[in-house]
C-alpha positions as CSV (number, residue, x, y, z in Angstrom):
1,X,0.0,0.0,0.0
2,X,1.3,3.5,-0.9
3,X,1.8,5.8,2.1
4,X,2.1,9.6,1.9
5,X,4.0,11.8,4.2
6,X,1.0,14.0,4.7
7,X,-0.7,11.0,6.4
8,X,2.0,11.0,9.2
9,X,2.9,14.6,9.7
10,X,5.2,14.3,12.6
11,X,8.3,16.5,12.5
12,X,10.6,13.5,12.4
13,X,8.8,11.9,9.5
14,X,8.8,15.2,7.6
15,X,12.5,15.5,8.4
16,X,13.0,12.2,6.7
17,X,11.2,13.6,3.7
18,X,13.5,16.7,3.8
19,X,16.5,14.4,4.0
20,X,15.4,12.6,0.7
21,X,14.7,15.9,-1.1
22,X,18.1,17.4,0.0
23,X,20.0,14.2,-0.9
24,X,18.7,14.5,-4.4
25,X,19.3,18.2,-4.7
26,X,22.9,18.0,-3.2
27,X,23.7,15.1,-5.6
28,X,22.8,17.4,-8.5
29,X,24.7,20.4,-6.9
30,X,21.6,22.3,-6.4
31,X,20.2,24.6,-3.7
32,X,16.5,24.9,-3.0
33,X,14.5,27.8,-1.6
34,X,12.2,27.5,1.4
35,X,9.2,28.0,-0.8
36,X,10.3,25.3,-3.3
37,X,11.0,22.9,-0.4
38,X,7.5,23.6,1.0
39,X,5.9,22.9,-2.3
40,X,7.9,19.7,-2.8
41,X,6.7,18.6,0.6
42,X,3.1,19.3,-0.2
43,X,2.8,22.5,1.7
44,X,1.5,25.8,0.3
45,X,4.3,28.3,0.1
46,X,3.6,31.3,2.4
47,X,5.4,34.2,3.9
48,X,6.1,32.3,7.2
49,X,7.0,28.9,5.6
50,X,10.6,29.0,7.0
51,X,9.2,29.0,10.5
52,X,6.9,26.1,9.7
53,X,9.9,24.2,8.4
54,X,12.2,25.2,11.1
55,X,11.8,22.3,13.6
56,X,11.7,19.8,10.8
57,X,15.0,21.2,9.5
58,X,16.4,21.2,13.0
59,X,16.0,17.4,13.1
60,X,18.2,17.1,10.0
61,X,20.7,19.6,11.3
62,X,21.2,18.0,14.7
63,X,21.5,14.5,13.1
64,X,24.3,15.6,10.7
65,X,26.1,17.5,13.5
66,X,26.0,14.4,15.8
67,X,27.2,12.1,13.0
68,X,29.9,14.4,11.6
69,X,28.7,14.6,8.0
70,X,28.4,17.7,5.9
71,X,25.8,20.3,6.9
72,X,22.9,19.2,4.6
73,X,20.6,22.1,5.6
74,X,23.0,24.6,4.1
75,X,21.4,24.0,0.7
76,X,18.0,25.5,1.7
77,X,18.2,29.2,0.9
78,X,16.2,32.3,1.0
79,X,14.9,33.4,-2.4
80,X,15.9,37.0,-1.9
81,X,19.5,36.4,-0.8
82,X,20.4,32.9,-2.0
83,X,21.7,32.2,1.6
84,X,20.4,30.1,4.4
85,X,17.9,31.8,6.8
86,X,18.5,33.0,10.3
87,X,17.8,29.6,11.7
88,X,20.8,28.0,9.9
89,X,22.9,26.5,12.7
90,X,26.2,26.9,10.8
91,X,28.7,29.7,10.5
92,X,27.6,32.3,8.0
93,X,31.2,33.0,6.9
94,X,31.5,29.3,5.7
95,X,28.3,28.9,3.7
96,X,30.0,28.6,0.4
97,X,32.6,26.0,1.6
98,X,29.8,24.2,3.5
99,X,27.7,24.0,0.4
100,X,30.7,22.6,-1.6
101,X,31.2,19.9,1.0
102,X,27.5,19.0,0.8
103,X,27.7,18.9,-3.0
104,X,30.8,16.6,-2.9
105,X,29.4,14.1,-0.4
106,X,28.1,10.9,-1.7
107,X,24.6,11.1,-0.2
108,X,23.3,8.0,-2.0
109,X,26.1,5.9,-0.5
110,X,24.7,6.2,3.0
111,X,21.4,4.8,4.4
112,X,19.1,7.8,5.2
113,X,18.3,8.2,8.9
114,X,14.9,6.8,10.0
115,X,12.3,9.2,11.6
116,X,13.2,7.5,15.0
117,X,16.9,8.4,14.5
118,X,16.0,11.9,13.5
119,X,13.7,12.3,16.5
120,X,16.3,11.1,18.9
121,X,18.9,13.5,17.5
122,X,16.7,16.5,18.0
123,X,16.0,16.6,21.8
124,X,19.5,15.2,22.7
125,X,21.2,18.1,20.8
126,X,18.9,20.7,22.4
127,X,19.8,19.6,25.9
128,X,23.6,20.0,25.3
């Protein structure tokens, strides 16, 4: 039976969806805007969409930090600046080199994290 992400809208499940979208984009050396990400996930793009996506992106960010892999969320960017938004947990001065490390990483050679692994990464990182 086909399942859809909208049927299980937990932040961790949606983070898994983001991981898959980002892996594909990164493998093609592409960035993606917050609005385009929202539409790819089945949301309507809106002025506050970055805030809606924030916690879901946080799951991905904490996972890659804990597992010492490139900062995958660096490829989601604002349409007006082409740079990550205020919630990006990395260093603004290294965005270009961080994006290059993401583009060079072989994303399809690693098994994507499960929603359970993404959910576990989020609160454990917030406590530190």
